[in-house]
SEKEVO-198968 format. One record per residue (C-alpha): residue number from 1; residue in three letters; x, y, z. Coordinates in Angstrom, 3 decimals. Layout:
BEGIN
<marse k="NUM" r="ala" u="X" v="Y" w="Z"/>
...
// end
This chain:
BEGIN
<marse k="1" r="met" u="-7.908" v="-20.213" w="3.713"/>
<marse k="2" r="lys" u="-6.125" v="-23.833" w="1.832"/>
<marse k="3" r="lys" u="-4.750" v="-22.422" w="-1.660"/>
<marse k="4" r="leu" u="-5.234" v="-25.267" w="-4.183"/>
<marse k="5" r="glu" u="-2.089" v="-26.643" w="-5.554"/>
<marse k="6" r="pro" u="-1.426" v="-24.340" w="-8.766"/>
<marse k="7" r="arg" u="-1.111" v="-26.356" w="-12.155"/>
<marse k="8" r="thr" u="1.570" v="-23.972" w="-13.740"/>
<marse k="9" r="lys" u="3.595" v="-20.656" w="-12.274"/>
<marse k="10" r="his" u="2.536" v="-17.402" w="-13.068"/>
<marse k="11" r="thr" u="4.488" v="-14.316" w="-12.820"/>
<marse k="12" r="leu" u="4.320" v="-10.567" w="-13.342"/>
<marse k="13" r="thr" u="5.794" v="-9.806" w="-17.024"/>
<marse k="14" r="gln" u="7.952" v="-7.494" w="-17.535"/>
<marse k="15" r="glu" u="5.376" v="-5.725" w="-19.790"/>
<marse k="16" r="asp" u="2.864" v="-5.710" w="-16.514"/>
<marse k="17" r="val" u="5.969" v="-3.987" w="-14.573"/>
<marse k="18" r="gln" u="6.547" v="-1.597" w="-17.153"/>
<marse k="19" r="phe" u="2.974" v="-0.663" w="-16.830"/>
<marse k="20" r="leu" u="3.497" v="-0.505" w="-12.747"/>
<marse k="21" r="ala" u="6.680" v="1.265" w="-13.172"/>
<marse k="22" r="glu" u="4.601" v="4.047" w="-15.745"/>
<marse k="23" r="his" u="1.903" v="4.548" w="-13.820"/>
<marse k="24" r="phe" u="2.917" v="4.259" w="-10.346"/>
<marse k="25" r="gln" u="6.526" v="4.068" w="-8.741"/>
<marse k="26" r="gln" u="7.388" v="0.112" w="-9.415"/>
<marse k="27" r="phe" u="11.017" v="-0.065" w="-9.800"/>
<marse k="28" r="ala" u="11.730" v="-1.698" w="-13.659"/>
<marse k="29" r="gly" u="14.969" v="-1.938" w="-14.008"/>
<marse k="30" r="glu" u="17.760" v="-4.668" w="-14.198"/>
<marse k="31" r="asp" u="21.213" v="-2.820" w="-13.037"/>
<marse k="32" r="val" u="20.787" v="-1.681" w="-9.450"/>
<marse k="33" r="asn" u="24.260" v="0.488" w="-9.625"/>
<marse k="34" r="gly" u="23.948" v="3.637" w="-8.219"/>
<marse k="35" r="phe" u="20.957" v="2.639" w="-6.436"/>
<marse k="36" r="arg" u="20.695" v="2.398" w="-2.378"/>
<marse k="37" r="ile" u="19.228" v="-0.749" w="-1.781"/>
<marse k="38" r="ile" u="16.600" v="-0.832" w="1.311"/>
<marse k="39" r="pro" u="15.181" v="-4.576" w="1.807"/>
<marse k="40" r="gly" u="11.724" v="-5.264" w="3.981"/>
<marse k="41" r="glu" u="13.394" v="-7.546" w="6.169"/>
<marse k="42" r="gln" u="14.684" v="-3.998" w="7.638"/>
<marse k="43" r="trp" u="10.721" v="-3.829" w="8.818"/>
<marse k="44" r="ser" u="9.715" v="-7.380" w="9.874"/>
<marse k="45" r="asn" u="11.195" v="-6.850" w="13.339"/>
<marse k="46" r="arg" u="10.150" v="-4.262" w="15.832"/>
<marse k="47" r="ser" u="14.103" v="-3.361" w="16.888"/>
<marse k="48" r="ser" u="15.286" v="-2.959" w="12.870"/>
<marse k="49" r="leu" u="12.102" v="-0.920" w="11.924"/>
<marse k="50" r="glu" u="12.917" v="1.736" w="15.194"/>
<marse k="51" r="his" u="16.224" v="1.994" w="13.476"/>
<marse k="52" r="tyr" u="15.008" v="2.142" w="10.174"/>
<marse k="53" r="leu" u="12.541" v="5.332" w="11.593"/>
<marse k="54" r="asn" u="14.391" v="7.055" w="13.360"/>
<marse k="55" r="gln" u="17.107" v="7.548" w="10.189"/>
<marse k="56" r="leu" u="13.935" v="8.643" w="8.177"/>
<marse k="57" r="lys" u="13.597" v="11.147" w="11.116"/>
<marse k="58" r="thr" u="17.248" v="12.957" w="9.598"/>
<marse k="59" r="val" u="16.059" v="12.223" w="6.124"/>
<marse k="60" r="leu" u="12.730" v="13.550" w="6.626"/>
<marse k="61" r="his" u="14.242" v="16.440" w="8.754"/>
<marse k="62" r="ser" u="11.923" v="16.318" w="12.026"/>
<marse k="63" r="asp" u="11.910" v="15.648" w="15.333"/>
<marse k="64" r="ser" u="8.130" v="14.083" w="15.621"/>
<marse k="65" r="ser" u="8.561" v="10.187" w="15.465"/>
<marse k="66" r="val" u="4.471" v="10.352" w="14.961"/>
<marse k="67" r="ala" u="4.611" v="12.778" w="11.915"/>
<marse k="68" r="val" u="7.511" v="10.371" w="10.665"/>
<marse k="69" r="ala" u="5.456" v="7.453" w="10.955"/>
<marse k="70" r="ser" u="2.308" v="8.657" w="9.414"/>
<marse k="71" r="thr" u="4.439" v="9.643" w="6.496"/>
<marse k="72" r="phe" u="6.280" v="6.263" w="6.346"/>
<marse k="73" r="thr" u="2.765" v="4.116" w="6.642"/>
<marse k="74" r="lys" u="1.462" v="6.474" w="4.048"/>
<marse k="75" r="lys" u="4.209" v="6.194" w="1.704"/>
<marse k="76" r="tyr" u="3.764" v="1.920" w="2.247"/>
<marse k="77" r="ala" u="0.013" v="1.917" w="2.080"/>
<marse k="78" r="tyr" u="0.539" v="3.606" w="-1.351"/>
<marse k="79" r="phe" u="2.382" v="1.100" w="-2.334"/>
<marse k="80" r="ile" u="0.067" v="-1.500" w="-0.942"/>
<marse k="81" r="val" u="-2.832" v="-0.666" w="-3.283"/>
<marse k="82" r="thr" u="-0.240" v="0.149" w="-5.992"/>
<marse k="83" r="ala" u="1.354" v="-3.101" w="-6.399"/>
<marse k="84" r="gly" u="-0.933" v="-5.322" w="-4.618"/>
<marse k="85" r="leu" u="-3.879" v="-4.063" w="-5.328"/>
<marse k="86" r="val" u="-3.722" v="-2.707" w="-9.291"/>
<marse k="87" r="pro" u="-1.667" v="-5.999" w="-10.200"/>
<marse k="88" r="ile" u="-5.006" v="-7.853" w="-8.997"/>
<marse k="89" r="ser" u="-7.629" v="-5.658" w="-10.559"/>
<marse k="90" r="val" u="-5.674" v="-5.110" w="-13.395"/>
<marse k="91" r="phe" u="-3.360" v="-8.193" w="-14.191"/>
<marse k="92" r="his" u="-5.472" v="-10.490" w="-12.178"/>
<marse k="93" r="lys" u="-2.484" v="-11.680" w="-10.713"/>
<marse k="94" r="ser" u="-1.495" v="-11.281" w="-6.916"/>
<marse k="95" r="pro" u="1.910" v="-10.464" w="-6.046"/>
<marse k="96" r="arg" u="3.767" v="-12.335" w="-2.782"/>
<marse k="97" r="phe" u="3.691" v="-9.345" w="-0.962"/>
<marse k="98" r="ala" u="6.232" v="-10.519" w="1.631"/>
<marse k="99" r="phe" u="8.961" v="-8.639" w="3.811"/>
<marse k="100" r="asp" u="10.899" v="-10.984" w="2.455"/>
<marse k="101" r="asn" u="10.268" v="-10.225" w="-0.794"/>
<marse k="102" r="ile" u="9.799" v="-6.424" w="-1.319"/>
<marse k="103" r="gln" u="12.396" v="-3.856" w="-1.255"/>
<marse k="104" r="phe" u="12.728" v="0.303" w="-1.224"/>
<marse k="105" r="ile" u="15.256" v="1.453" w="-4.223"/>
<marse k="106" r="his" u="16.452" v="4.902" w="-3.846"/>
<marse k="107" r="gln" u="19.042" v="6.667" w="-6.401"/>
<marse k="108" r="glu" u="21.946" v="7.374" w="-4.251"/>
<marse k="109" r="glu" u="22.471" v="10.842" w="-4.639"/>
<marse k="110" r="glu" u="18.924" v="11.396" w="-4.196"/>
<marse k="111" r="gln" u="18.315" v="14.217" w="-0.951"/>
<marse k="112" r="lys" u="14.424" v="13.377" w="-0.795"/>
<marse k="113" r="trp" u="12.792" v="10.447" w="0.680"/>
<marse k="114" r="thr" u="11.138" v="9.170" w="-2.672"/>
<marse k="115" r="pro" u="12.022" v="5.180" w="-2.878"/>
<marse k="116" r="lys" u="10.226" v="2.972" w="-5.296"/>
<marse k="117" r="ile" u="9.090" v="-0.505" w="-4.536"/>
<marse k="118" r="ser" u="10.482" v="-3.713" w="-6.327"/>
<marse k="119" r="phe" u="9.464" v="-7.633" w="-6.025"/>
<marse k="120" r="arg" u="12.457" v="-9.773" w="-5.547"/>
<marse k="121" r="asp" u="10.829" v="-12.758" w="-7.042"/>
<marse k="122" r="lys" u="7.545" v="-11.993" w="-9.701"/>
<marse k="123" r="glu" u="5.779" v="-14.909" w="-8.521"/>
<marse k="124" r="val" u="2.354" v="-14.621" w="-8.698"/>
<marse k="125" r="thr" u="-1.141" v="-16.241" w="-7.840"/>
<marse k="126" r="val" u="-3.935" v="-16.449" w="-10.434"/>
<marse k="127" r="pro" u="-7.531" v="-16.960" w="-10.299"/>
<marse k="128" r="glu" u="-7.721" v="-20.403" w="-12.171"/>
<marse k="129" r="asp" u="-5.672" v="-21.943" w="-9.217"/>
<marse k="130" r="phe" u="-8.636" v="-21.142" w="-7.131"/>
<marse k="131" r="arg" u="-12.420" v="-22.596" w="-6.910"/>
<marse k="132" r="ser" u="-13.538" v="-18.892" w="-7.477"/>
<marse k="133" r="arg" u="-12.244" v="-15.419" w="-8.045"/>
<marse k="134" r="glu" u="-13.575" v="-14.829" w="-4.871"/>
<marse k="135" r="glu" u="-12.002" v="-17.543" w="-3.099"/>
<marse k="136" r="trp" u="-8.838" v="-15.870" w="-4.878"/>
<marse k="137" r="leu" u="-9.473" v="-12.680" w="-3.550"/>
<marse k="138" r="arg" u="-10.020" v="-13.422" w="0.180"/>
<marse k="139" r="phe" u="-7.182" v="-15.390" w="0.203"/>
<marse k="140" r="ser" u="-4.644" v="-12.802" w="-1.826"/>
<marse k="141" r="tyr" u="-6.572" v="-9.969" w="0.449"/>
<marse k="142" r="ser" u="-6.147" v="-11.638" w="3.998"/>
<marse k="143" r="arg" u="-2.350" v="-11.968" w="2.997"/>
<marse k="144" r="leu" u="-1.730" v="-8.527" w="2.117"/>
<marse k="145" r="phe" u="-4.274" v="-6.884" w="4.775"/>
<marse k="146" r="arg" u="-4.009" v="-9.318" w="7.805"/>
<marse k="147" r="asp" u="-0.717" v="-11.173" w="7.352"/>
<marse k="148" r="his" u="1.406" v="-7.506" w="6.165"/>
<marse k="149" r="ile" u="0.472" v="-4.597" w="6.417"/>
<marse k="150" r="lys" u="-1.390" v="-4.713" w="9.553"/>
<marse k="151" r="glu" u="1.551" v="-6.128" w="11.244"/>
<marse k="152" r="leu" u="3.618" v="-3.301" w="10.222"/>
<marse k="153" r="phe" u="0.573" v="-1.242" w="11.781"/>
<marse k="154" r="asp" u="0.770" v="-2.998" w="15.066"/>
<marse k="155" r="ala" u="4.823" v="-2.492" w="15.105"/>
<marse k="156" r="val" u="4.801" v="1.062" w="14.049"/>
<marse k="157" r="his" u="2.116" v="1.779" w="16.888"/>
<marse k="158" r="asp" u="3.874" v="0.300" w="19.379"/>
<marse k="159" r="ile" u="7.127" v="1.903" w="18.351"/>
<marse k="160" r="thr" u="5.469" v="5.625" w="18.332"/>
<marse k="161" r="arg" u="2.300" v="5.292" w="19.232"/>
<marse k="162" r="leu" u="0.643" v="6.398" w="16.272"/>
<marse k="163" r="ser" u="-2.688" v="5.632" w="16.300"/>
<marse k="164" r="lys" u="-3.923" v="2.746" w="13.969"/>
<marse k="165" r="lys" u="-6.686" v="4.594" w="12.596"/>
<marse k="166" r="val" u="-4.529" v="7.221" w="11.297"/>
<marse k="167" r="met" u="-2.601" v="4.047" w="9.524"/>
<marse k="168" r="trp" u="-5.867" v="2.462" w="8.505"/>
<marse k="169" r="glu" u="-6.788" v="5.762" w="6.841"/>
<marse k="170" r="asn" u="-3.293" v="6.628" w="5.600"/>
<marse k="171" r="leu" u="-4.182" v="2.980" w="3.412"/>
<marse k="172" r="ala" u="-7.949" v="3.938" w="2.627"/>
<marse k="173" r="his" u="-6.896" v="7.421" w="0.809"/>
<marse k="174" r="his" u="-5.029" v="5.506" w="-1.439"/>
<marse k="175" r="thr" u="-7.850" v="3.051" w="-2.293"/>
<marse k="176" r="phe" u="-10.349" v="5.796" w="-2.414"/>
<marse k="177" r="trp" u="-8.191" v="7.287" w="-4.762"/>
<marse k="178" r="phe" u="-6.764" v="4.032" w="-7.128"/>
<marse k="179" r="tyr" u="-10.726" v="2.682" w="-7.632"/>
<marse k="180" r="glu" u="-12.777" v="5.973" w="-7.405"/>
<marse k="181" r="arg" u="-10.699" v="8.403" w="-9.736"/>
<marse k="182" r="tyr" u="-7.007" v="7.295" w="-10.569"/>
<marse k="183" r="gly" u="-7.831" v="3.604" w="-12.365"/>
<marse k="184" r="lys" u="-10.314" v="5.267" w="-14.614"/>
<marse k="185" r="gln" u="-8.416" v="7.311" w="-16.336"/>
<marse k="186" r="ile" u="-5.337" v="4.412" w="-17.181"/>
<marse k="187" r="leu" u="-7.704" v="1.546" w="-17.807"/>
<marse k="188" r="asp" u="-9.861" v="0.584" w="-20.024"/>
<marse k="189" r="glu" u="-13.499" v="-0.242" w="-19.983"/>
<marse k="190" r="arg" u="-12.859" v="-3.743" w="-19.183"/>
<marse k="191" r="gln" u="-10.565" v="-3.565" w="-16.438"/>
<marse k="192" r="trp" u="-12.322" v="-0.566" w="-14.965"/>
<marse k="193" r="lys" u="-15.369" v="-3.152" w="-14.579"/>
<marse k="194" r="thr" u="-13.342" v="-5.656" w="-12.833"/>
<marse k="195" r="ala" u="-11.750" v="-2.953" w="-10.821"/>
<marse k="196" r="gln" u="-14.936" v="-1.869" w="-9.653"/>
<marse k="197" r="arg" u="-16.369" v="-5.329" w="-9.140"/>
<marse k="198" r="asp" u="-12.879" v="-5.844" w="-7.038"/>
<marse k="199" r="phe" u="-13.829" v="-2.421" w="-4.710"/>
<marse k="200" r="gln" u="-16.754" v="-3.448" w="-3.971"/>
<marse k="201" r="phe" u="-15.663" v="-6.634" w="-3.243"/>
<marse k="202" r="leu" u="-13.322" v="-5.081" w="-0.255"/>
<marse k="203" r="ile" u="-15.633" v="-2.330" w="0.972"/>
<marse k="204" r="his" u="-18.843" v="-4.275" w="1.289"/>
<marse k="205" r="thr" u="-18.066" v="-7.866" w="0.959"/>
<marse k="206" r="leu" u="-14.687" v="-8.443" w="2.731"/>
<marse k="207" r="asn" u="-15.278" v="-8.499" w="6.466"/>
<marse k="208" r="gly" u="-12.711" v="-7.466" w="9.807"/>
<marse k="209" r="glu" u="-11.263" v="-11.142" w="9.904"/>
<marse k="210" r="ala" u="-8.908" v="-10.551" w="6.533"/>
<marse k="211" r="phe" u="-7.421" v="-7.066" w="7.507"/>
<marse k="212" r="gly" u="-6.700" v="-8.966" w="11.313"/>
<marse k="213" r="glu" u="-9.860" v="-6.175" w="12.921"/>
<marse k="214" r="asp" u="-13.185" v="-6.537" w="14.469"/>
<marse k="215" r="ser" u="-14.162" v="-4.545" w="11.237"/>
<marse k="216" r="asn" u="-13.527" v="-4.020" w="7.801"/>
<marse k="217" r="pro" u="-11.320" v="-0.504" w="8.326"/>
<marse k="218" r="leu" u="-11.921" v="0.431" w="4.267"/>
<marse k="219" r="ser" u="-15.339" v="0.565" w="4.895"/>
<marse k="220" r="tyr" u="-15.407" v="2.908" w="8.027"/>
<marse k="221" r="phe" u="-13.901" v="5.355" w="5.891"/>
<marse k="222" r="ala" u="-16.330" v="5.033" w="3.282"/>
<marse k="223" r="gly" u="-19.017" v="7.012" w="3.868"/>
<marse k="224" r="leu" u="-16.402" v="10.892" w="4.333"/>
<marse k="225" r="asn" u="-18.006" v="13.627" w="2.966"/>
<marse k="226" r="arg" u="-15.902" v="14.587" w="-0.990"/>
<marse k="227" r="leu" u="-14.146" v="17.691" w="-1.916"/>
<marse k="228" r="pro" u="-15.598" v="18.590" w="-5.714"/>
<marse k="229" r="asn" u="-13.131" v="16.670" w="-7.203"/>
<marse k="230" r="gly" u="-13.947" v="13.343" w="-5.262"/>
<marse k="231" r="ala" u="-11.442" v="13.097" w="-2.525"/>
<marse k="232" r="pro" u="-12.486" v="12.423" w="0.531"/>
<marse k="233" r="ile" u="-11.703" v="14.728" w="3.006"/>
<marse k="234" r="arg" u="-9.884" v="12.712" w="5.744"/>
<marse k="235" r="lys" u="-11.470" v="11.704" w="9.296"/>
<marse k="236" r="tyr" u="-8.233" v="12.051" w="11.217"/>
<marse k="237" r="cys" u="-5.328" v="14.303" w="10.573"/>
<marse k="238" r="cys" u="-2.592" v="12.422" w="8.993"/>
<marse k="239" r="leu" u="0.089" v="14.515" w="11.109"/>
<marse k="240" r="thr" u="2.537" v="15.428" w="8.743"/>
<marse k="241" r="tyr" u="2.022" v="18.947" w="8.964"/>
<marse k="242" r="leu" u="4.075" v="18.135" w="12.388"/>
<marse k="243" r="leu" u="6.823" v="17.349" w="9.806"/>
<marse k="244" r="asn" u="8.747" v="19.774" w="9.588"/>
<marse k="245" r="gly" u="8.901" v="23.865" w="9.082"/>
<marse k="246" r="glu" u="8.282" v="23.194" w="5.409"/>
<marse k="247" r="ser" u="5.092" v="20.986" w="6.127"/>
<marse k="248" r="his" u="1.529" v="22.148" w="6.179"/>
<marse k="249" r="asn" u="-2.088" v="20.508" w="5.769"/>
<marse k="250" r="cys" u="-2.943" v="18.942" w="3.173"/>
<marse k="251" r="lys" u="-5.683" v="19.721" w="0.949"/>
<marse k="252" r="val" u="-8.020" v="17.015" w="2.625"/>
<marse k="253" r="cys" u="-7.092" v="17.658" w="5.955"/>
<marse k="254" r="pro" u="-9.842" v="17.599" w="8.237"/>
<marse k="255" r="his" u="-8.461" v="20.610" w="10.059"/>
<marse k="256" r="ile" u="-9.303" v="22.840" w="7.306"/>
<marse k="257" r="his" u="-12.679" v="21.438" w="6.170"/>
// end
């Protein structure tokens, strides 16, 4: 899909980043002293990704490759939603979500694996650079799903044999969480209406091509049974109960419903 030349350079503002930091796990600081930075390039080829997943086994105290891989993709899916989809719906801005433009940031002394995400450059595309918002959405979603997360999921599957259905459901889980529940708590009425329109486009209009798949994987998980709080019961177990001796089934696990 051809992108029109932007008339002006647009960026995520500090106010945008502060919003993402307040409600999600975006890194908003300027000074990175005392932090450990993991560049996204580490996940851009198989050998470096495999090395990172092996390191994560030690951090998570686990011998299970599939459980570690699922934990990693659950966190990564959370960032795809909160740092990729949320700016699109809330700010009408699509950040450049590429391996060379993202990084995980950890507190050096932190023992648990709770990274935050940061963009190296804050440049974005906006709807006015395209013929229509729908064209911009297709471009933004394809760049995020087909050109990024699909590549990562394929690599994780090749390394660990974790099912891609589990990984796509990890993404669906966080997508439904924001657009069906959490977003309503933090957005004003106008923002919420825009988010709902974008959600409908994501689920009902976007086809498999935007994901690099035969069909839309988000649509596949849209009809799941729900808990009383609205959370969808998973179709496939995320396997994190296998992580270590302290792990257990999550509240939406299909094994307990």
